[in-house]
mmCIF file of the N, C-alpha and C atoms, coordinates in Angstrom:
data_MODEL
# 
_entry.id   MODEL 
# 
loop_
_atom_site.group_PDB 
_atom_site.id 
_atom_site.type_symbol 
_atom_site.label_atom_id 
_atom_site.label_alt_id 
_atom_site.label_comp_id 
_atom_site.label_asym_id 
_atom_site.label_entity_id 
_atom_site.label_seq_id 
_atom_site.pdbx_PDB_ins_code 
_atom_site.Cartn_x 
_atom_site.Cartn_y 
_atom_site.Cartn_z 
_atom_site.occupancy 
_atom_site.B_iso_or_equiv 
_atom_site.pdbx_formal_charge 
_atom_site.auth_seq_id 
_atom_site.auth_comp_id 
_atom_site.auth_asym_id 
_atom_site.auth_atom_id 
_atom_site.pdbx_PDB_model_num 
ATOM 1   N N  . MET A 1 1  ? 18.523  -3.483  -16.692 1.00 0.00 ? 1  MET A N  1 
ATOM 2   C CA . MET A 1 1  ? 17.143  -3.503  -16.087 1.00 0.00 ? 1  MET A CA 1 
ATOM 3   C C  . MET A 1 1  ? 16.213  -3.268  -17.125 1.00 0.00 ? 1  MET A C  1 
ATOM 4   N N  . SER A 1 2  ? 15.123  -4.097  -17.112 1.00 0.00 ? 2  SER A N  1 
ATOM 5   C CA . SER A 1 2  ? 14.141  -4.050  -18.240 1.00 0.00 ? 2  SER A CA 1 
ATOM 6   C C  . SER A 1 2  ? 13.017  -3.037  -17.775 1.00 0.00 ? 2  SER A C  1 
ATOM 7   N N  . ALA A 1 3  ? 12.354  -2.570  -18.819 1.00 0.00 ? 3  ALA A N  1 
ATOM 8   C CA . ALA A 1 3  ? 11.284  -1.581  -18.566 1.00 0.00 ? 3  ALA A CA 1 
ATOM 9   C C  . ALA A 1 3  ? 10.036  -2.218  -18.190 1.00 0.00 ? 3  ALA A C  1 
ATOM 10  N N  . ASN A 1 4  ? 9.930   -3.599  -18.192 1.00 0.00 ? 4  ASN A N  1 
ATOM 11  C CA . ASN A 1 4  ? 8.771   -4.254  -17.924 1.00 0.00 ? 4  ASN A CA 1 
ATOM 12  C C  . ASN A 1 4  ? 8.513   -4.330  -16.404 1.00 0.00 ? 4  ASN A C  1 
ATOM 13  N N  . ILE A 1 5  ? 7.297   -4.171  -15.990 1.00 0.00 ? 5  ILE A N  1 
ATOM 14  C CA . ILE A 1 5  ? 6.940   -4.243  -14.558 1.00 0.00 ? 5  ILE A CA 1 
ATOM 15  C C  . ILE A 1 5  ? 6.388   -5.562  -14.365 1.00 0.00 ? 5  ILE A C  1 
ATOM 16  N N  . THR A 1 6  ? 7.076   -6.416  -13.537 1.00 0.00 ? 6  THR A N  1 
ATOM 17  C CA . THR A 1 6  ? 6.606   -7.714  -13.210 1.00 0.00 ? 6  THR A CA 1 
ATOM 18  C C  . THR A 1 6  ? 5.457   -7.572  -12.193 1.00 0.00 ? 6  THR A C  1 
ATOM 19  N N  . PRO A 1 7  ? 4.647   -8.645  -12.032 1.00 0.00 ? 7  PRO A N  1 
ATOM 20  C CA . PRO A 1 7  ? 3.566   -8.674  -10.986 1.00 0.00 ? 7  PRO A CA 1 
ATOM 21  C C  . PRO A 1 7  ? 4.102   -8.335  -9.611  1.00 0.00 ? 7  PRO A C  1 
ATOM 22  N N  . GLU A 1 8  ? 5.341   -8.923  -9.338  1.00 0.00 ? 8  GLU A N  1 
ATOM 23  C CA . GLU A 1 8  ? 5.857   -8.636  -7.996  1.00 0.00 ? 8  GLU A CA 1 
ATOM 24  C C  . GLU A 1 8  ? 6.221   -7.188  -7.827  1.00 0.00 ? 8  GLU A C  1 
ATOM 25  N N  . ARG A 1 9  ? 6.849   -6.596  -8.774  1.00 0.00 ? 9  ARG A N  1 
ATOM 26  C CA . ARG A 1 9  ? 7.194   -5.215  -8.681  1.00 0.00 ? 9  ARG A CA 1 
ATOM 27  C C  . ARG A 1 9  ? 5.919   -4.329  -8.629  1.00 0.00 ? 9  ARG A C  1 
ATOM 28  N N  . GLY A 1 10 ? 4.916   -4.641  -9.391  1.00 0.00 ? 10 GLY A N  1 
ATOM 29  C CA . GLY A 1 10 ? 3.648   -3.837  -9.363  1.00 0.00 ? 10 GLY A CA 1 
ATOM 30  C C  . GLY A 1 10 ? 2.997   -3.921  -7.961  1.00 0.00 ? 10 GLY A C  1 
ATOM 31  N N  . ALA A 1 11 ? 3.123   -5.119  -7.368  1.00 0.00 ? 11 ALA A N  1 
ATOM 32  C CA . ALA A 1 11 ? 2.537   -5.241  -6.010  1.00 0.00 ? 11 ALA A CA 1 
ATOM 33  C C  . ALA A 1 11 ? 3.302   -4.498  -4.981  1.00 0.00 ? 11 ALA A C  1 
ATOM 34  N N  . LEU A 1 12 ? 4.680   -4.443  -5.087  1.00 0.00 ? 12 LEU A N  1 
ATOM 35  C CA . LEU A 1 12 ? 5.448   -3.647  -4.193  1.00 0.00 ? 12 LEU A CA 1 
ATOM 36  C C  . LEU A 1 12 ? 5.213   -2.162  -4.370  1.00 0.00 ? 12 LEU A C  1 
ATOM 37  N N  . VAL A 1 13 ? 4.950   -1.733  -5.617  1.00 0.00 ? 13 VAL A N  1 
ATOM 38  C CA . VAL A 1 13 ? 4.578   -0.243  -5.814  1.00 0.00 ? 13 VAL A CA 1 
ATOM 39  C C  . VAL A 1 13 ? 3.246   0.002   -5.010  1.00 0.00 ? 13 VAL A C  1 
ATOM 40  N N  . VAL A 1 14 ? 2.311   -0.900  -5.025  1.00 0.00 ? 14 VAL A N  1 
ATOM 41  C CA . VAL A 1 14 ? 1.118   -0.684  -4.317  1.00 0.00 ? 14 VAL A CA 1 
ATOM 42  C C  . VAL A 1 14 ? 1.346   -0.631  -2.826  1.00 0.00 ? 14 VAL A C  1 
ATOM 43  N N  . VAL A 1 15 ? 2.224   -1.494  -2.383  1.00 0.00 ? 15 VAL A N  1 
ATOM 44  C CA . VAL A 1 15 ? 2.656   -1.412  -0.927  1.00 0.00 ? 15 VAL A CA 1 
ATOM 45  C C  . VAL A 1 15 ? 3.207   -0.173  -0.543  1.00 0.00 ? 15 VAL A C  1 
ATOM 46  N N  . PHE A 1 16 ? 4.171   0.378   -1.353  1.00 0.00 ? 16 PHE A N  1 
ATOM 47  C CA . PHE A 1 16 ? 4.765   1.691   -1.028  1.00 0.00 ? 16 PHE A CA 1 
ATOM 48  C C  . PHE A 1 16 ? 3.878   2.882   -1.137  1.00 0.00 ? 16 PHE A C  1 
ATOM 49  N N  . VAL A 1 17 ? 2.934   2.797   -2.030  1.00 0.00 ? 17 VAL A N  1 
ATOM 50  C CA . VAL A 1 17 ? 1.865   3.855   -2.186  1.00 0.00 ? 17 VAL A CA 1 
ATOM 51  C C  . VAL A 1 17 ? 0.999   3.809   -0.909  1.00 0.00 ? 17 VAL A C  1 
ATOM 52  N N  . GLY A 1 18 ? 0.736   2.620   -0.381  1.00 0.00 ? 18 GLY A N  1 
ATOM 53  C CA . GLY A 1 18 ? -0.098  2.507   0.879   1.00 0.00 ? 18 GLY A CA 1 
ATOM 54  C C  . GLY A 1 18 ? 0.704   3.095   2.109   1.00 0.00 ? 18 GLY A C  1 
ATOM 55  N N  . ILE A 1 19 ? 2.019   2.783   2.070   1.00 0.00 ? 19 ILE A N  1 
ATOM 56  C CA . ILE A 1 19 ? 2.821   3.378   3.127   1.00 0.00 ? 19 ILE A CA 1 
ATOM 57  C C  . ILE A 1 19 ? 2.827   4.863   3.111   1.00 0.00 ? 19 ILE A C  1 
ATOM 58  N N  . ALA A 1 20 ? 2.967   5.433   1.939   1.00 0.00 ? 20 ALA A N  1 
ATOM 59  C CA . ALA A 1 20 ? 3.016   6.937   1.769   1.00 0.00 ? 20 ALA A CA 1 
ATOM 60  C C  . ALA A 1 20 ? 1.662   7.452   2.151   1.00 0.00 ? 20 ALA A C  1 
ATOM 61  N N  . LEU A 1 21 ? 0.540   6.814   1.774   1.00 0.00 ? 21 LEU A N  1 
ATOM 62  C CA . LEU A 1 21 ? -0.778  7.378   2.252   1.00 0.00 ? 21 LEU A CA 1 
ATOM 63  C C  . LEU A 1 21 ? -0.951  7.315   3.763   1.00 0.00 ? 21 LEU A C  1 
ATOM 64  N N  . ALA A 1 22 ? -0.494  6.176   4.318   1.00 0.00 ? 22 ALA A N  1 
ATOM 65  C CA . ALA A 1 22 ? -0.642  6.032   5.723   1.00 0.00 ? 22 ALA A CA 1 
ATOM 66  C C  . ALA A 1 22 ? 0.162   6.999   6.571   1.00 0.00 ? 22 ALA A C  1 
ATOM 67  N N  . LEU A 1 23 ? 1.439   7.213   6.061   1.00 0.00 ? 23 LEU A N  1 
ATOM 68  C CA . LEU A 1 23 ? 2.257   8.240   6.718   1.00 0.00 ? 23 LEU A CA 1 
ATOM 69  C C  . LEU A 1 23 ? 1.807   9.692   6.553   1.00 0.00 ? 23 LEU A C  1 
ATOM 70  N N  . THR A 1 24 ? 1.232   9.922   5.356   1.00 0.00 ? 24 THR A N  1 
ATOM 71  C CA . THR A 1 24 ? 0.750   11.260  5.135   1.00 0.00 ? 24 THR A CA 1 
ATOM 72  C C  . THR A 1 24 ? -0.487  11.505  5.965   1.00 0.00 ? 24 THR A C  1 
ATOM 73  N N  . GLY A 1 25 ? -1.457  10.614  5.987   1.00 0.00 ? 25 GLY A N  1 
ATOM 74  C CA . GLY A 1 25 ? -2.686  10.738  6.810   1.00 0.00 ? 25 GLY A CA 1 
ATOM 75  C C  . GLY A 1 25 ? -2.347  10.820  8.304   1.00 0.00 ? 25 GLY A C  1 
ATOM 76  N N  . ALA A 1 26 ? -1.466  10.084  8.780   1.00 0.00 ? 26 ALA A N  1 
ATOM 77  C CA . ALA A 1 26 ? -1.098  10.051  10.199  1.00 0.00 ? 26 ALA A CA 1 
ATOM 78  C C  . ALA A 1 26 ? -0.423  11.435  10.535  1.00 0.00 ? 26 ALA A C  1 
ATOM 79  N N  . GLY A 1 27 ? 0.466   11.809  9.669   1.00 0.00 ? 27 GLY A N  1 
ATOM 80  C CA . GLY A 1 27 ? 1.212   13.163  9.905   1.00 0.00 ? 27 GLY A CA 1 
ATOM 81  C C  . GLY A 1 27 ? 0.242   14.268  9.886   1.00 0.00 ? 27 GLY A C  1 
ATOM 82  N N  . LEU A 1 28 ? -0.700  14.349  8.925   1.00 0.00 ? 28 LEU A N  1 
ATOM 83  C CA . LEU A 1 28 ? -1.633  15.465  8.838   1.00 0.00 ? 28 LEU A CA 1 
ATOM 84  C C  . LEU A 1 28 ? -2.546  15.438  10.017  1.00 0.00 ? 28 LEU A C  1 
ATOM 85  N N  . ALA A 1 29 ? -3.047  14.255  10.443  1.00 0.00 ? 29 ALA A N  1 
ATOM 86  C CA . ALA A 1 29 ? -3.899  14.152  11.652  1.00 0.00 ? 29 ALA A CA 1 
ATOM 87  C C  . ALA A 1 29 ? -3.202  14.658  12.896  1.00 0.00 ? 29 ALA A C  1 
ATOM 88  N N  . SER A 1 30 ? -1.956  14.370  12.960  1.00 0.00 ? 30 SER A N  1 
ATOM 89  C CA . SER A 1 30 ? -1.180  14.812  14.131  1.00 0.00 ? 30 SER A CA 1 
ATOM 90  C C  . SER A 1 30 ? -0.879  16.289  14.057  1.00 0.00 ? 30 SER A C  1 
ATOM 91  N N  . LEU A 1 31 ? -0.477  16.770  12.919  1.00 0.00 ? 31 LEU A N  1 
ATOM 92  C CA . LEU A 1 31 ? -0.057  18.158  12.840  1.00 0.00 ? 31 LEU A CA 1 
ATOM 93  C C  . LEU A 1 31 ? -1.272  19.119  12.865  1.00 0.00 ? 31 LEU A C  1 
ATOM 94  N N  . LEU A 1 32 ? -2.291  18.725  12.163  1.00 0.00 ? 32 LEU A N  1 
ATOM 95  C CA . LEU A 1 32 ? -3.468  19.662  12.094  1.00 0.00 ? 32 LEU A CA 1 
ATOM 96  C C  . LEU A 1 32 ? -4.495  19.394  13.182  1.00 0.00 ? 32 LEU A C  1 
ATOM 97  N N  . GLY A 1 33 ? -4.436  18.292  13.823  1.00 0.00 ? 33 GLY A N  1 
ATOM 98  C CA . GLY A 1 33 ? -5.422  17.931  14.874  1.00 0.00 ? 33 GLY A CA 1 
ATOM 99  C C  . GLY A 1 33 ? -6.766  17.626  14.335  1.00 0.00 ? 33 GLY A C  1 
ATOM 100 N N  . GLU A 1 34 ? -6.925  17.429  13.071  1.00 0.00 ? 34 GLU A N  1 
ATOM 101 C CA . GLU A 1 34 ? -8.194  17.008  12.440  1.00 0.00 ? 34 GLU A CA 1 
ATOM 102 C C  . GLU A 1 34 ? -8.287  15.528  12.443  1.00 0.00 ? 34 GLU A C  1 
ATOM 103 N N  . PRO A 1 35 ? -9.257  14.905  13.156  1.00 0.00 ? 35 PRO A N  1 
ATOM 104 C CA . PRO A 1 35 ? -9.390  13.442  13.066  1.00 0.00 ? 35 PRO A CA 1 
ATOM 105 C C  . PRO A 1 35 ? -9.790  12.905  11.737  1.00 0.00 ? 35 PRO A C  1 
ATOM 106 N N  . SER A 1 36 ? -10.398 13.769  10.902  1.00 0.00 ? 36 SER A N  1 
ATOM 107 C CA . SER A 1 36 ? -10.767 13.193  9.515   1.00 0.00 ? 36 SER A CA 1 
ATOM 108 C C  . SER A 1 36 ? -9.613  12.738  8.754   1.00 0.00 ? 36 SER A C  1 
ATOM 109 N N  . TRP A 1 37 ? -8.430  13.191  8.942   1.00 0.00 ? 37 TRP A N  1 
ATOM 110 C CA . TRP A 1 37 ? -7.197  12.681  8.250   1.00 0.00 ? 37 TRP A CA 1 
ATOM 111 C C  . TRP A 1 37 ? -6.944  11.270  8.630   1.00 0.00 ? 37 TRP A C  1 
ATOM 112 N N  . ARG A 1 38 ? -7.407  10.755  9.639   1.00 0.00 ? 38 ARG A N  1 
ATOM 113 C CA . ARG A 1 38 ? -7.217  9.375   10.044  1.00 0.00 ? 38 ARG A CA 1 
ATOM 114 C C  . ARG A 1 38 ? -7.763  8.416   9.013   1.00 0.00 ? 38 ARG A C  1 
ATOM 115 N N  . TRP A 1 39 ? -8.801  8.935   8.297   1.00 0.00 ? 39 TRP A N  1 
ATOM 116 C CA . TRP A 1 39 ? -9.399  8.062   7.211   1.00 0.00 ? 39 TRP A CA 1 
ATOM 117 C C  . TRP A 1 39 ? -8.412  7.849   6.066   1.00 0.00 ? 39 TRP A C  1 
ATOM 118 N N  . LEU A 1 40 ? -7.617  8.834   5.767   1.00 0.00 ? 40 LEU A N  1 
ATOM 119 C CA . LEU A 1 40 ? -6.538  8.662   4.767   1.00 0.00 ? 40 LEU A CA 1 
ATOM 120 C C  . LEU A 1 40 ? -5.480  7.653   5.272   1.00 0.00 ? 40 LEU A C  1 
ATOM 121 N N  . ALA A 1 41 ? -5.122  7.734   6.577   1.00 0.00 ? 41 ALA A N  1 
ATOM 122 C CA . ALA A 1 41 ? -4.213  6.775   7.065   1.00 0.00 ? 41 ALA A CA 1 
ATOM 123 C C  . ALA A 1 41 ? -4.781  5.327   7.072   1.00 0.00 ? 41 ALA A C  1 
ATOM 124 N N  . THR A 1 42 ? -6.108  5.289   7.401   1.00 0.00 ? 42 THR A N  1 
ATOM 125 C CA . THR A 1 42 ? -6.715  3.909   7.329   1.00 0.00 ? 42 THR A CA 1 
ATOM 126 C C  . THR A 1 42 ? -6.770  3.364   5.974   1.00 0.00 ? 42 THR A C  1 
ATOM 127 N N  . GLY A 1 43 ? -7.108  4.207   4.958   1.00 0.00 ? 43 GLY A N  1 
ATOM 128 C CA . GLY A 1 43 ? -7.105  3.773   3.586   1.00 0.00 ? 43 GLY A CA 1 
ATOM 129 C C  . GLY A 1 43 ? -5.681  3.414   3.116   1.00 0.00 ? 43 GLY A C  1 
ATOM 130 N N  . GLY A 1 44 ? -4.670  4.067   3.640   1.00 0.00 ? 44 GLY A N  1 
ATOM 131 C CA . GLY A 1 44 ? -3.351  3.683   3.198   1.00 0.00 ? 44 GLY A CA 1 
ATOM 132 C C  . GLY A 1 44 ? -2.981  2.292   3.800   1.00 0.00 ? 44 GLY A C  1 
ATOM 133 N N  . VAL A 1 45 ? -3.422  2.077   4.981   1.00 0.00 ? 45 VAL A N  1 
ATOM 134 C CA . VAL A 1 45 ? -3.152  0.699   5.509   1.00 0.00 ? 45 VAL A CA 1 
ATOM 135 C C  . VAL A 1 45 ? -3.854  -0.345  4.689   1.00 0.00 ? 45 VAL A C  1 
ATOM 136 N N  . LEU A 1 46 ? -5.008  -0.072  4.325   1.00 0.00 ? 46 LEU A N  1 
ATOM 137 C CA . LEU A 1 46 ? -5.811  -1.097  3.470   1.00 0.00 ? 46 LEU A CA 1 
ATOM 138 C C  . LEU A 1 46 ? -5.169  -1.303  2.139   1.00 0.00 ? 46 LEU A C  1 
ATOM 139 N N  . VAL A 1 47 ? -4.630  -0.208  1.559   1.00 0.00 ? 47 VAL A N  1 
ATOM 140 C CA . VAL A 1 47 ? -3.979  -0.284  0.277   1.00 0.00 ? 47 VAL A CA 1 
ATOM 141 C C  . VAL A 1 47 ? -2.699  -1.199  0.434   1.00 0.00 ? 47 VAL A C  1 
ATOM 142 N N  . GLN A 1 48 ? -2.035  -0.937  1.570   1.00 0.00 ? 48 GLN A N  1 
ATOM 143 C CA . GLN A 1 48 ? -0.794  -1.678  1.841   1.00 0.00 ? 48 GLN A CA 1 
ATOM 144 C C  . GLN A 1 48 ? -1.140  -3.091  2.035   1.00 0.00 ? 48 GLN A C  1 
ATOM 145 N N  . VAL A 1 49 ? -2.221  -3.526  2.742   1.00 0.00 ? 49 VAL A N  1 
ATOM 146 C CA . VAL A 1 49 ? -2.563  -4.878  2.857   1.00 0.00 ? 49 VAL A CA 1 
ATOM 147 C C  . VAL A 1 49 ? -2.881  -5.532  1.511   1.00 0.00 ? 49 VAL A C  1 
ATOM 148 N N  . ALA A 1 50 ? -3.629  -4.809  0.691   1.00 0.00 ? 50 ALA A N  1 
ATOM 149 C CA . ALA A 1 50 ? -3.940  -5.338  -0.618  1.00 0.00 ? 50 ALA A CA 1 
ATOM 150 C C  . ALA A 1 50 ? -2.641  -5.563  -1.405  1.00 0.00 ? 50 ALA A C  1 
ATOM 151 N N  . GLY A 1 51 ? -1.659  -4.687  -1.338  1.00 0.00 ? 51 GLY A N  1 
ATOM 152 C CA . GLY A 1 51 ? -0.388  -4.872  -2.010  1.00 0.00 ? 51 GLY A CA 1 
ATOM 153 C C  . GLY A 1 51 ? 0.329   -6.071  -1.536  1.00 0.00 ? 51 GLY A C  1 
ATOM 154 N N  . TRP A 1 52 ? 0.327   -6.340  -0.228  1.00 0.00 ? 52 TRP A N  1 
ATOM 155 C CA . TRP A 1 52 ? 0.954   -7.501  0.231   1.00 0.00 ? 52 TRP A CA 1 
ATOM 156 C C  . TRP A 1 52 ? 0.344   -8.765  -0.171  1.00 0.00 ? 52 TRP A C  1 
ATOM 157 N N  . VAL A 1 53 ? -0.999  -8.665  -0.251  1.00 0.00 ? 53 VAL A N  1 
ATOM 158 C CA . VAL A 1 53 ? -1.717  -9.930  -0.782  1.00 0.00 ? 53 VAL A CA 1 
ATOM 159 C C  . VAL A 1 53 ? -1.350  -10.203 -2.234  1.00 0.00 ? 53 VAL A C  1 
ATOM 160 N N  . ARG A 1 54 ? -1.292  -9.123  -3.043  1.00 0.00 ? 54 ARG A N  1 
ATOM 161 C CA . ARG A 1 54 ? -0.936  -9.255  -4.421  1.00 0.00 ? 54 ARG A CA 1 
ATOM 162 C C  . ARG A 1 54 ? 0.464   -9.840  -4.569  1.00 0.00 ? 54 ARG A C  1 
ATOM 163 N N  . TYR A 1 55 ? 1.343   -9.267  -3.700  1.00 0.00 ? 55 TYR A N  1 
ATOM 164 C CA . TYR A 1 55 ? 2.754   -9.708  -3.727  1.00 0.00 ? 55 TYR A CA 1 
ATOM 165 C C  . TYR A 1 55 ? 2.918   -11.264 -3.383  1.00 0.00 ? 55 TYR A C  1 
ATOM 166 N N  . SER A 1 56 ? 2.077   -11.587 -2.392  1.00 0.00 ? 56 SER A N  1 
ATOM 167 C CA . SER A 1 56 ? 2.103   -12.948 -1.878  1.00 0.00 ? 56 SER A CA 1 
ATOM 168 C C  . SER A 1 56 ? 1.687   -13.936 -3.036  1.00 0.00 ? 56 SER A C  1 
ATOM 169 N N  . ARG A 1 57 ? 0.593   -13.525 -3.668  1.00 0.00 ? 57 ARG A N  1 
ATOM 170 C CA . ARG A 1 57 ? 0.065   -14.391 -4.778  1.00 0.00 ? 57 ARG A CA 1 
ATOM 171 C C  . ARG A 1 57 ? 1.024   -14.402 -5.972  1.00 0.00 ? 57 ARG A C  1 
ATOM 172 N N  . ALA A 1 58 ? 1.694   -13.324 -6.220  1.00 0.00 ? 58 ALA A N  1 
ATOM 173 C CA . ALA A 1 58 ? 2.721   -13.331 -7.348  1.00 0.00 ? 58 ALA A CA 1 
ATOM 174 C C  . ALA A 1 58 ? 3.883   -14.177 -6.982  1.00 0.00 ? 58 ALA A C  1 
ATOM 175 N N  . ARG A 1 59 ? 4.298   -14.227 -5.790  1.00 0.00 ? 59 ARG A N  1 
ATOM 176 C CA . ARG A 1 59 ? 5.388   -15.043 -5.463  1.00 0.00 ? 59 ARG A CA 1 
ATOM 177 C C  . ARG A 1 59 ? 5.083   -16.553 -5.500  1.00 0.00 ? 59 ARG A C  1 
ATOM 178 N N  . ARG A 1 60 ? 3.793   -16.870 -5.281  1.00 0.00 ? 60 ARG A N  1 
ATOM 179 C CA . ARG A 1 60 ? 3.392   -18.294 -5.364  1.00 0.00 ? 60 ARG A CA 1 
ATOM 180 C C  . ARG A 1 60 ? 2.911   -18.669 -6.702  1.00 0.00 ? 60 ARG A C  1 
ATOM 181 N N  . GLY A 1 61 ? 3.025   -17.799 -7.653  1.00 0.00 ? 61 GLY A N  1 
ATOM 182 C CA . GLY A 1 61 ? 2.680   -18.186 -9.005  1.00 0.00 ? 61 GLY A CA 1 
ATOM 183 C C  . GLY A 1 61 ? 1.186   -17.986 -9.288  1.00 0.00 ? 61 GLY A C  1 
ATOM 184 N N  . GLY A 1 62 ? 0.489   -17.102 -8.560  1.00 0.00 ? 62 GLY A N  1 
ATOM 185 C CA . GLY A 1 62 ? -0.939  -16.885 -8.824  1.00 0.00 ? 62 GLY A CA 1 
ATOM 186 C C  . GLY A 1 62 ? -1.805  -17.869 -8.229  1.00 0.00 ? 62 GLY A C  1 
ATOM 187 N N  . GLU A 1 63 ? -1.401  -18.718 -7.330  1.00 0.00 ? 63 GLU A N  1 
ATOM 188 C CA . GLU A 1 63 ? -2.304  -19.716 -6.618  1.00 0.00 ? 63 GLU A CA 1 
ATOM 189 C C  . GLU A 1 63 ? -3.159  -18.978 -5.718  1.00 0.00 ? 63 GLU A C  1 
ATOM 190 N N  . ARG A 1 64 ? -4.413  -19.462 -5.578  1.00 0.00 ? 64 ARG A N  1 
ATOM 191 C CA . ARG A 1 64 ? -5.352  -18.817 -4.649  1.00 0.00 ? 64 ARG A CA 1 
ATOM 192 C C  . ARG A 1 64 ? -5.610  -19.686 -3.462  1.00 0.00 ? 64 ARG A C  1 
ATOM 193 N N  . SER A 1 65 ? -5.012  -20.734 -3.200  1.00 0.00 ? 65 SER A N  1 
ATOM 194 C CA . SER A 1 65 ? -5.309  -21.587 -2.028  1.00 0.00 ? 65 SER A CA 1 
ATOM 195 C C  . SER A 1 65 ? -4.577  -21.163 -0.865  1.00 0.00 ? 65 SER A C  1 
# 
């Protein structure tokens, strides 16, 4: 296994960070009853979507169409 991070792997790291943020925000909002933690969950979902877009572009060779 090489130490180089390919664009696909980098995009998947962004996806998993988004998943972690979304789960953390949802869990804290549920546990503590503070609705402000929902913003963290929402941000995590947005990070996840950005990661999937990056992954899709990397799989297609960087095309933008």
